N, C-alpha and C positions, 0 to 999 in steps of 0.2 A: 800589560797586554794592551795593544792599541785597539781601536774600534774595529778596524778591518780584520785583525786577527780574531777578535771576539766573534764577529759575524761568521768568519770561516769555521771557527770551532763549533758554533751552534749549528751551522749547516752540516758539518760532519756528524755531529751527534744525531741530528735529525735523519741523516742518511742511514745510520746504523740502528735506528729505532725500529722496533717491531710492534705492531698492534695485535693484541691477543684478546679473543673472546672466550670466556669459560662460563659454564652454568652450574648451579647447585640446585638440586641434586644432579649428579653427573650421569643422567640417562636422557635419552631423547624421545622416549615414548611416554606420554603423559595422558591423564584422564581428566574429564571435566570435574572441576572443583579443586584440583591440586594447584600448587604454587611453584614457581620457578624464579630463581634469582640470576640475573645476568651480571657478569663482571667484565668490564672493559678495562684493559690495562695496556700500558706502554712499557716495553722493556728496553733498557739501554738508552739513557739520556732523557728520562722523563722529568718534566718540571711542571710547575703550577700553571703554566700558560696554555696547556692543552685543554680543549673542550672535546666532548664526544657526543655523538648521536648514535642511536640504534635504528637500524633499518630492518623492516620485515619485507621480504620478497622485493627488495630494491626501493621500497617506498618508506618515507619518514615515519617512524613509529614512536620514537622518543628523541626529540631534538635537544641539542646543546645542554649538556649537563656537566657539572664539575665532579660529582660524586662517582666513585668507581663502581658502585653496586646499585642495581635497581631490581626490586622484587615485584613480580607480577602475580597478583592473587587471583584465585577463582578462574582458572583457565577454562576455555570453551573450545570446541572444535575450530572456531574461526581463528584461533591463534596458531594453527598449524602453518608451517612455512619455514623459509630460510632466513636466519637472523645473522646480522653482521654489525660490527662496531666501525664507526668512522670517526677518526680523531682530526681535530682542526687546530692549527696554530699559525696565525697570520696567513701566509701564503702556502703553508704546508698542509697536506692531507695524507692520512694513513688509513689503509683499509685492513681490517682484521680478517681472520679466517671466518668461514661460514659454518653455522651449526643449524642442522635441519631438525625441527621439532614436529612431532605429530601429536595431536590431542584428540582422543577418542572419548566416546560416551563412557560413563562409569560402568565398569565391567560387572558381570554377574558370573561368579565361578560356577563350574559344573562339578558336582559331587558324584562320585561313584562309590559303591560299597561292594565288598567281596569277602566271603560269599553272601549272596542275598538270602539263601536258605541254609544257615549254618546248623550243624549238629548242636544239641544242647551243651552249653559250656565251652563251645569253640571260640576262637578269636576271630574278630571281624576287623578288616582294614578299610579305613575311610581314606579316599584320595580326593583332594581339592585342586582342580585344575583351573588356572586363571591365565588371562592373556599376559604375555611377556613374563614368563615364570622366573627369569633370572634377575628381575629388576627390584630386588630388595623387599620382597613380600614376607610377611609373617602371617600365620594362619590361626584362626579361631574356630572352635568346634562346638556344636550345640546339639542338645536334645530337643526334639519337637514335642511341645506340650499342647494338647487340644484345647481350644478356647470354647467356653460355654456358650457364648452369645452367637457364634457363627461357625463356619466350617474352616476357619483358619487355624494357625498354630502360633503360639508364642515360643520364644527361644531361650533355653536354659543352658548356660555354659557347662561343658563337661569338665569334671575334675582334671587338673593338669593342663587346662587350656586357658586359664585366667589371664596369663600374660602373653598368649600366643605361642606358636611353635615355629621354628625355622623350617622344619620339614613340612612338605605338603601331604604327608602321610600321618595318620593317627590310628593307633591300634587299640581296640576295645577287647579286653580279655574277659572270658567267661560269659559271653552273650547267651542268655537263656530265654528271652521272650521277644515278641514282636516290638519293634521300636522304630521311630523316625529320627533322622539326623540331618543337620545342615552344616554349612561352613561359610566363612567369609574371609577375605584377605585384607591386610592393612600394611601401610608403609608410610615413610616420611615423618617429618616433625614440623608442624603439628601433624598428628596422625590422620591419614586419609584412609577411609574404609570403602571397600567394594560393597555392592549389594550382597544380600544373603543368597546363597544358592537355593534352588528348589529343594524341597525335602526329598530324601531318598529313604527307603525303608528296608529293614532287615526283618524277615518273617520267620516265625516259629510255628511249627505244627503241634506243639505241646499242648494238649487239651487239659493238662493238670495245672495250668497257670491260674493266677488269681481271678482272671476274667476268661470267659470262654464264649466261643461262637459255635452254635449248632445249626446244621443245615437239614431242612426237611423238604422232600425225601433225602435220606442220607446217601448222597451220591456226589461225585465230582463232575458228572456229565449230565446235563439236563436238556430237555427238548421243549419246544414251544407250547405243547399241550399239557405240560406238567407244571402246576403252580409250585413256586419255590419260596420258602420262607427261611429267613436268616434271623436267628434269635440270639440276643446277647444276655449273658448272665454274669453276675459278679457283684461286688460291694459298691454299687453306684445306683443313683436314682434316675440318671439320664444317660442314655447310650446313643451312639450313632454308628451306622454301618458305612464303611468306606470301601472303595474298590480302586485298585491300580490296574490300568490296562496299557499295554505297549502301544506306541514307543515311550510315552511319558505323560500319561493322562491320569488324573486323580478325580474320582467321582464320589458323590454322596448319594444316599438312598433316594432322595426326592428326584434325582435324575433317572434312577433305575426303576423306581416304583413308588411305594408308599411306606412311610415309617409310622407305625402305631405302637406307642409304648416303647418296648425294647425289641420289637420285631419288625424287620423289613420284608415286605412282600414284593417280589420282583414281577413287574408286568411287562418289561421290555426285554427282549431276547437278542438285542443287537450287541450285547456286551459280554465279553469273557475276560477273566482276569483273576487277580488275587483279592479276596474279601477278608475283612476283619472288623472287629468292634473297637470303638474308642469311647472313653468317658471323659467328662469335664474334670475329673480328679486325676487324669493322666494315666489311666489304665489302658492297656492294649491287650486284646485277646489273642488266642491262637489265630492263625491265618489259614485259609482254604483256597486252593487254586481251582476255580470252577470254569468249566466250558459250557457255553450255551449254544445250542444248534437248532436250526429249523427242522421240523419233522415233516417229511414228505409222504 
């Protein structure tokens, strides 16, 4: 083969080459903290003389590399944009397809429970909703355990959830008592976790549970001139009274009134909602839906 023919063949090979950009994992919606791998490739006539660069929104992002892959760690929203490979060989340049990436803040799933007031022994369905639900998520399910030192909860994995579930639904059979639940989602390798959801509660009115809440006066509707006491009883030395109010607020007794021993005396009548007792040993009492109104 003479020199002229060789140059002609190389030109023809270059003419039929295609530049291709792919990414791993193969989705375009990412979250802060995740990683993505870019792969720049030449199909049809590739040889070692090609160099490539990666551009973000038309500006140089990663110039002149020989390796086919480049992994970008710990994404942030600033990495959102259009990415493209440019191959360079002497006087030849090849442009790849564009891939548009969006990087959002770490998501917080939204947990829903149904029903929220089940009959004793009924099944309860937990649903964990997260952004981009089809993008390879698995789901982890937790029980809320009251913390002794403050008004927060620790999280205990539910049986059957240790390795995550593919479905965003989780069914709890035989629910008999008040309880709080949370979820979070995970995907990728290494595993990327969402935030935990806010706790959601399943309430029971069963006063025969190991812990109990009594209301004095014994009514579910109270007026401003009537003192209201909520007392917790059960096998625990420390109790706290909690209240849930729509749309999604969780209060403790010091916001509503005064907690002395195991009794919460309510002095504020701006609140109506579901009340229950919790202990540092993880006990939950029956729950009572109380309405508080001004008396004219």
